C-alpha positions in Angstrom: 17.2 -15.1 -38.3 14.4 -12.6 -37.7 15.6 -9.7 -35.6 12.2 -7.9 -35.7 10.3 -10.5 -33.6 8.3 -8.9 -30.9 8.2 -10.5 -27.5 4.9 -11.8 -26.1 4.5 -8.8 -23.7 4.7 -6.2 -26.5 3.0 -8.2 -29.2 -0.1 -6.1 -28.4 1.3 -2.6 -28.0 0.6 -0.8 -24.8 -2.4 1.6 -24.9 -1.7 5.3 -25.3 -1.3 7.0 -21.9 -4.7 8.7 -21.9 -6.5 5.4 -22.7 -4.5 3.6 -20.1 -5.4 6.2 -17.5 -9.1 6.0 -18.3 -9.0 2.2 -18.1 -7.2 2.1 -14.7 -9.4 4.9 -13.3 -12.4 2.9 -14.3 -10.9 -0.3 -12.8 -10.7 1.4 -9.4 -14.4 2.1 -9.6 -15.1 -1.6 -9.8 -12.5 -3.1 -7.5 -11.1 -2.8 -4.0 -8.3 -4.7 -2.5 -8.3 -6.7 0.8 -6.1 -4.2 2.6 -8.3 -1.2 1.8 -11.4 -3.1 2.8 -9.8 -4.2 6.1 -8.7 -0.6 6.8 -12.2 0.8 6.1 -13.8 -1.8 8.3 -11.3 -1.2 11.1 -11.7 2.6 11.1 -14.1 4.2 13.6 -17.5 4.7 12.3 -19.4 3.5 9.2 -17.2 2.4 6.4 -19.8 3.5 3.9 -20.4 0.1 2.3 -21.6 -3.4 3.2 -19.4 -6.4 2.6 -21.2 -9.4 1.1 -19.9 -12.9 1.1 -21.5 -14.6 -1.8 -20.3 -18.2 -1.2 -22.3 -21.2 -0.1 -23.3 -21.8 3.5 -20.7 -24.6 3.8 -18.0 -22.1 2.7 -19.3 -19.4 5.0 -19.2 -21.8 7.9 -15.5 -22.7 7.1 -14.7 -19.0 7.6 -15.7 -15.5 6.6 -14.8 -11.9 7.2 -16.2 -10.5 10.5 -19.2 -8.2 9.8 -19.9 -9.5 6.3 -23.4 -10.3 5.2 -23.9 -13.8 3.9 -25.8 -13.7 0.7 -25.1 -16.6 -1.8 -25.2 -15.6 -5.4 -28.0 -18.0 -6.1 -30.2 -16.1 -3.6 -29.4 -12.6 -4.6 -32.6 -11.8 -6.5 -34.9 -13.1 -3.7 -33.0 -11.9 -0.6 -31.0 -8.7 -1.6 -33.9 -6.4 -1.0 -34.4 -7.8 2.5 -30.7 -7.8 3.5 -29.2 -4.8 1.7 -30.0 -1.1 1.6 -30.0 0.1 -2.1 -28.5 3.4 -1.0 -25.4 1.8 0.5 -22.6 0.6 -1.8 -21.8 -3.2 -1.7 -18.5 -4.9 -1.9 -18.6 -8.6 -2.8 -16.1 -11.4 -2.2 -15.8 -15.1 -2.8 -12.9 -17.6 -2.2 -10.1 -15.9 -4.0 -8.5 -14.9 -7.3 -9.2 -18.3 -8.8 -12.9 -17.9 -8.4 -15.2 -15.5 -10.2 -18.1 -15.8 -7.8 -17.6 -12.3 -6.5 -17.8 -11.1 -10.1 -21.0 -13.0 -10.7 -22.5 -11.7 -7.4 -21.5 -8.1 -8.3 -23.2 -8.5 -11.7 -26.3 -9.8 -10.1 -26.4 -6.9 -7.6 -25.7 -4.3 -10.3 -28.6 -5.7 -12.3 -30.8 -5.3 -9.2 -29.8 -1.6 -9.0 -27.0 -1.7 -6.4 -23.7 0.2 -6.6 -21.1 -2.5 -6.3 -17.4 -3.3 -6.2 -15.5 -6.6 -6.0 -12.9 -7.3 -3.4 -9.9 -8.6 -5.2 -8.2 -11.6 -3.6 -11.4 -12.7 -1.8 -11.4 -14.6 1.5 -8.2 -16.4 0.6 -6.2 -13.1 0.6 -8.1 -11.8 3.7 -6.7 -14.8 5.6 -3.3 -14.8 3.9 -2.8 -11.1 4.8 -3.4 -12.0 8.5 -6.7 -10.4 9.1 -9.1 -11.9 11.7 -11.8 -14.2 10.3 -14.7 -16.0 11.9 -15.3 -19.8 11.7 -17.7 -22.2 13.5 -15.1 -22.3 16.3 -14.9 -18.6 16.7 -12.6 -15.8 15.7 -9.2 -16.8 14.3 -6.2 -15.0 12.9 -3.2 -16.6 11.1 0.2 -15.1 10.7 0.4 -13.0 7.6 2.0 -14.6 4.5 5.1 -12.6 3.7 4.4 -13.0 0.0 1.0 -11.3 0.2 1.2 -9.0 3.2 3.7 -6.2 3.6 5.6 -5.7 6.8 3.3 -2.9 8.0 -0.1 -4.5 7.7 -3.0 -2.5 6.3 -1.1 -1.3 3.3 -0.4 -3.4 0.2 3.0 -1.7 -0.1 2.0 -0.1 -3.4 
């Protein structure tokens, strides 16, 4: 029997603390979570960024974050200059964690010269956390999913 077997979690050793800190600091420069975006949009005044929904028109019509700009990834290069101010940071979102559309959109915008972050969780977690969303029928709000939204909404509980 081999008593020196390493479990799958530790098979690749954790990074040294300084490297881990650098990685996680950098990650925060690229990502924002749904609760933080919602809090920034709900605060008085300009949030300092524009939120971009990069999904198809059909997806947009099914529901989107109020105040978001609809700019499908396929149209980024031809429409970004008309819809977005290059001096204002952009936060992209798509369906949810199982979709990399927001990542592709963020890449396209970065290549066009925009400062950009990706909203983790996308539209799915926006709705699951109980935030208002717009559909063809008007503004809706579902009860927050207790597995994704903390008791005091607006804070991920972290």
